[in-house]
N, C-alpha and C positions, 0 to 999 in steps of 0.2 A: 507484427513478432513473427517474423518467419526460422529465427533463433530457434531449432528444436532441443539449443544445451542450456535447461534451466535447473539451478544445481540446487533451487530453492524452495524450499518447499510452506506454505502460507497454508495455515489450517480459518479455517469460520462457525463461526457457530451463525441461522439467517432463522428469522420464526420462516414461517409456514406463507403468511401472505409475501416474504422480501421471496422467496424462492420461488412465490410462481408468480413473482412477476419477472424474475429472472430467467423461468422458465416463456412463461410468452414472449419479452424479450426477443428473451433466443431462438425462439423458432419462429418468430417471425421475420428474421434478419438472415433467417441456414445457419446458424452459426454449429457447428460441429458438435461444444460437447460444451457445456456448462464452465469450462475453467475461463474456453475460448474468450463464451461471452462475461465472464469474471475481468479477464487482461480487457479487453474492449472497455469495461466502461472503466476502471480502472488509468488505464491509457487518455478518454475522450476526458474522466474527470478529472483527471493534471493536468489536459493542456489548458481548460477552460479554467483551469485553478495559474495556470499559466507558470505553470511548473514543468520545468526543463531535467531532460535526462541526466543523470545521473555520472557524470565517467570519475567518477572513484579518486578524483583527485582531489574537494570538500572534501570539508572539516564541519560540526555541528556549528562552530562559531559560528564561520557563510554565512548559517539561517536563520543567527541570532541565540538558536540552544546552550550556547556555552556562551557568557562572554570571556570569559575566563580561564589562566587554570580555575581545574578542581582546587575546591577546598573542600578541606574533610573537619565536620563538625563536631566531632572527637567519639558522640553520644552513642552512637552506632544503635540508642536505643528511641523511642517515643521524646518529646522533647515536649515543656511547657509544662 
């Protein structure tokens, strides 16, 4: 990913063990930053799952997230 314009920011929380694993992986590959390492691992994970980069034309229903028009339950609170 050579594009230096990244308008979105993602903040994550990691355990000490996760951070140590990330840093070990990063240093072994001479990655310039933690952010670069996270982007590379994310890219590799998505590639491994067969996820294609979004082109901005797909909708939630294309991924099976929403089957049709959203319906309001009308309650707004806990139902049950």
